C-alpha positions, 0 to 999 in steps of 0.5 A, spaced: 463 528 586 464 527 580 472 531 580 474 523 585 474 519 579 477 518 572 471 520 567 469 516 561 464 519 556 460 513 552 455 515 547 454 510 542 449 509 536 452 501 536 450 498 543 454 492 541 459 490 548 457 498 552 454 494 558 460 490 559 464 496 557 461 500 562 462 494 567 469 494 567 470 501 567 466 502 573 471 496 576 476 500 574 474 507 578 471 510 572 465 515 573 460 513 567 457 520 563 453 518 557 447 520 553 439 518 551 439 511 549 446 509 552 444 512 558 438 509 558 442 501 557 447 502 561 442 504 567 438 498 565 444 494 566 445 496 573 450 501 573 451 508 575 451 513 570 450 521 570 447 524 564 451 529 559 445 535 561 446 534 568 453 534 568 454 540 563 447 544 566 444 544 560 440 539 556 439 536 549 435 540 545 432 540 538 430 533 538 437 531 541 441 535 535 444 538 540 447 533 546 455 534 546 456 540 543 457 543 550 463 548 552 463 543 559 464 537 555 468 539 550 473 542 555 473 536 559 476 532 553 480 538 550 483 539 556 491 539 557 492 538 565 499 538 563 498 546 561 498 551 568 493 555 563 489 550 562 488 547 569 486 554 572 481 554 566 478 547 569 478 549 576 475 556 574 469 553 571 468 547 575 470 542 569 473 535 571 478 533 565 475 527 561 480 521 561 476 516 555 471 518 550 468 512 546 463 514 541 461 511 535 457 515 529 450 515 526 448 510 521 449 514 515 450 509 510 444 504 512 440 511 511 443 512 504 443 505 502 436 505 504 434 511 500 438 508 494 433 502 494 428 507 494 430 511 489 435 508 485 439 514 481 434 520 483 437 527 485 432 529 489 432 537 493 435 538 500 427 539 503 424 533 500 422 528 506 426 523 503 432 527 503 430 530 509 431 523 513 438 521 510 440 528 512 438 527 519 443 522 520 448 525 519 452 526 526 455 533 528 456 531 536 459 525 534 465 527 530 466 534 534 468 530 540 471 524 537 475 529 534 477 533 540 478 526 543 483 525 538 487 532 538 488 530 546 490 523 545 496 525 548 492 524 555 484 522 552 483 514 550 478 515 544 474 509 542 470 508 536 470 500 534 466 496 539 472 490 538 477 495 542 473 495 548 475 489 552 483 492 550 481 499 554 479 496 560 485 491 561 489 497 560 486 501 565 485 496 571 488 497 577 488 505 576 492 505 570 493 510 564 491 507 557 498 506 554 501 511 549 502 506 543 495 503 544 492 511 544 496 512 538 494 506 534 486 508 537 487 515 535 489 513 528 483 508 528 478 513 529 481 519 524 479 513 519 473 512 521 471 519 520 475 519 514 470 514 510 464 517 515 465 523 510 467 520 504 459 517 505 456 523 506 460 527 500 459 521 495 451 520 497 451 528 495 455 528 489 450 522 486 443 525 490 444 532 491 449 536 486 451 531 481 457 534 478 455 537 470 457 532 464 463 535 461 462 538 454 468 536 451 475 531 452 481 536 453 485 536 446 492 534 450 495 531 457 494 536 462 499 538 465 504 534 470 503 535 477 495 535 476 489 530 474 485 532 468 478 535 470 475 529 465 478 523 470 473 525 475 467 523 471 471 518 467 473 515 473 466 515 477 464 510 480 470 506 478 475 506 484 475 504 491 473 509 496 479 510 498 481 514 492 474 519 492 477 524 496 482 525 491 477 525 485 472 530 490 478 535 490 478 535 482 483 538 478 482 545 481 485 543 488 491 540 483 491 533 484 497 529 485 497 525 478 498 526 471 494 525 464 497 520 459 497 520 452 493 513 453 493 507 456 496 500 455 493 502 447 492 507 444 485 506 444 484 507 452 485 513 455 489 513 462 491 517 468 495 516 474 494 518 481 500 519 486 500 518 493 504 520 499 512 518 499 513 511 500 519 512 505 523 508 499 525 509 492 519 510 488 517 511 481 512 515 481 516 519 486 523 520 482 525 526 479 525 525 472 531 528 470 530 528 462 526 525 456 518 524 453 512 523 458 512 517 461 506 512 457 503 507 462 507 501 460 513 505 461 510 506 468 508 499 469 515 496 466 519 502 471 515 500 477 517 493 475 525 494 474 526 498 481 522 493 485 527 488 482 533 491 482 532 494 490 532 486 492 540 487 490 543 493 495 549 489 497 553 490 490 553 494 484 546 490 480 543 492 474 536 489 471 532 489 464 525 489 464 521 488 458 514 487 457 514 487 465 519 481 466 526 481 467 530 479 460 536 481 463 540 481 470 547 481 473 551 482 480 558 484 479 564 488 482 562 495 478 555 497 476 559 498 469 560 491 469 553 489 472 550 493 465 555 489 460 553 482 464 545 484 464 545 486 457 549 480 455 544 476 458 538 476 452 541 483 448 535 481 443 530 482 448 533 488 451 533 492 445 527 497 446 527 495 455 527 498 461 533 498 465 534 499 472 540 500 476 542 501 484 548 505 484 549 512 481 550 514 474 558 517 472 560 519 465 563 513 464 558 508 464 553 513 460 557 512 454 556 505 454 549 506 455 548 511 449 550 506 443 545 505 438 544 498 438 543 499 445 537 503 445 532 503 451 526 507 454 527 508 461 534 509 465 532 509 473 537 509 478 539 513 485 542 519 481 545 521 475 551 525 474 550 532 470 555 530 465 553 522 465 546 526 463 549 530 458 552 523 455 545 520 455 542 525 451 547 526 445 551 519 445 545 516 441 540 518 436 534 516 441 538 519 446 533 525 446 527 520 448 530 516 454 527 517 460 531 519 465 529 517 473 533 519 479 529 515 485 534 516 491 538 511 495 535 504 493 536 500 499 533 505 503 526 503 507 522 506 512 517 504 517 513 509 512 514 504 507 508 502 504 505 494 506 499 493 502 499 491 493 492 494 490 490 491 484 483 493 481 478 489 478 471 490 475 467 492 480 472 493 486 479 491 488 484 486 491 488 488 496 494 483 499 501 484 503 507 485 498 511 480 497 517 481 503 520 474 503 520 472 510 526 470 514 526 462 513 532 456 512 534 454 505 535 446 506 539 442 502 534 435 500 540 432 495 546 428 496 550 433 493 550 440 496 551 446 492 558 449 491 559 456 493 559 459 486 552 455 485 550 458 492 550 465 489 548 463 482 542 459 487 541 466 490 541 471 485 536 466 481 531 466 487 531 474 487 529 475 480 524 468 480 520 472 484 519 478 479 517 474 473 511 471 471 508 465 474 509 460 472 516 462 472 523 460 471 530 463 471 537 460 470 543 464 473 551 463 471 556 466 474 552 473 477 548 473 470 540 471 468 541 468 462 534 465 461 527 466 463 521 463 462 516 466 463 508 467 464 506 459 461 501 455 464 505 448 465 512 448 469 516 444 464 514 449 458 517 454 462 523 450 464 524 448 456 523 456 454 528 459 459 534 453 457 532 455 449 534 462 451 540 460 454 543 455 450 549 453 451 550 458 457 545 453 461 551 448 462 553 450 469 547 454 471 543 454 477 535 454 475 530 458 481 523 457 480 517 460 483 513 454 486 514 447 486 515 441 480 509 438 480 513 432 476 520 430 475 518 432 467 521 440 469 527 438 473 529 432 468 529 437 461 533 442 466 539 437 467 538 434 460 540 442 459 546 442 463 543 445 470 547 443 475 543 447 482 536 448 484 533 453 488 525 451 489 520 452 494 518 445 495 512 442 498 509 438 492 507 430 494 511 429 489 518 432 492 520 425 493 520 423 485 523 430 484 529 430 488 530 422 486 530 425 479 535 431 482 540 425 485 540 421 479 542 427 475 547 429 480 544 436 480 544 439 488 537 442 490 535 447 495 528 449 498 526 454 501 518 452 503 516 460 501 513 460 494 513 467 490 507 466 485 506 473 480 500 473 477 
C-alpha cells in the first residue's frame, strides 16, 4: 500500500542521475511515483514505480499536456500534516502525503535557440508551426508542482538540480527527514530556476511574438525620482544581464525602482540607475537625500567609493575625501571634526570639488567647518545630519544650495542579507566576483626592525585605504592622515614617486601601503629616500628577498599580509 511508505514524486526532463536517485530513495524506504519517460527509465532499471495516473485515478490527457495537474497529487504535496483539518481532508479523500518532489522543466531555452538559428529575429504569429513548436516547450505542470512543494517546504523536499540528488539520498537514509537547512537551500534554488525559466519565456515573447513598439521621441527631461524612464527599456534591450530582465519587463508604468540621470559620465551619454533590494548595510542608492540637486552618474560612483572606504573605519571617527574614484584625503582622529580637518589637509587642492564621507553623524559645529567657500564639495554622505547642521550646510556658503547631502544610516551595520557579490559590465555581458572582504590573516614582520606602535597604527590605516585606490596603488599615511596617493600607474615605482611628490616633506616618517607586492626593490628605495619608515604590502614576489634586504639597508620596518588588493 502506498500509505505504508514515504512517497517521492520523480518527473524529470533531464534524466541524468535519475536512476541512481530512484535506487537511493527506494533503499531509504520511499515509494516512487512517476510519469511518462521518467517512469519508463526507472522501470527499465528494475525499480518499482507507480504511475501518477494510477495514483490519481486519472490518466494523462491532451497528449501529455495534463499529467501532474491533479487534485490528489497536488493535495499530497501541499498537505500540512501538522494541521488537523488538512489531515482530515487527506483521510476523507484517501490522499497520502508526498514528502519529496523531484522535477525539472521542459527545455524551453533549447527550443528557443533552435528557433533563433532557423528564423533569426523574425516575429511570427502564435499559430505558426515554428512558433507552436517553441510554445509546446512551455512547461505547466512542472512549475506548478515545484511551486506547491516550495510553498510546503516546511515538510516537503523539492529537488530541481541533479547535482543535489546525492545530498538528498544521504539526508534521508535510515528513515531520516531532510534537515530544514537543506530544504530551505533547495527551495531557494527551485524558485530561482522557475524565475529564470519565466524570464526566458518572456524574453522570447518580447522578441518574437509581441516586441515593444519603437519609441517615438525621447523624454525631454529626466524621469521623476523613483521611476525609470520608459525610454530605458528600449535603450537597454539586450544590454543587461538576464537577472535585470524582470525589471525592464515591468516598465516605467509599474514603478520600476530606478531613475533617469541628466547624463552618464559625459554629456553625450544617456544615464540611468536601477535600485536593487535594500542591501542590509549603508548604501548610496538607498540613502535618504536630505538636500541638493540631482545626483549625477559620476557623483553616484564617487559617493559609493567614499562610503565603502569610510566603512572600513567604524572603530573610531573617520573622514575620507574621494576625487575621480580615488581617495585624496582620509584621516582617523579622536573626534569627527578633527578627522575632517585632517582629511582635508592631506591634499586640499585635490579635495576641492570632491566627495566627503563620514562615519559619524554631522552636528552643527562640524557643518559650519565644512560649509566655507574654500571647501567646495559635490556630495556629503554620513550616517545622519542634524537639522541645524543641515541648515548650516545649506546657508553657510554660496555653493551650499548645490551640495548633495545623503544620510545613509550606521556605517558599521551589516546583516546576513548584505550583498556578497560585485558585478561589472563588459560589452556583451558582465563580470561577477565576491566583494573584496579581506580574510582573517596574521601580518608578519619580515625585517630586522619591527614597526613602532605609532607606525603600526599608520600601517593599519594605510592598509585600509590602499584597498580602495586604483591599481597600481601606493598610499602614504602619517599620524593617521593620508598624505600622499599614487594611483592607477602602469609601474609601481611611478605610483611611489607620485605619492611621495604629493606628500612632500610629510613623507618623512610616514607609513606606506602597497596594494600588491614590490616586483623590484626600486619602489622601496624611492620610498626610503623620501623618508618613509614603515611599509605594509602583500609579499609574494620572487624578488621578496631583495626587497626585504633593501628595507633592512634603509632601516625600514616591513610587514607582509599575504593578501592582495588589486582594484581595476
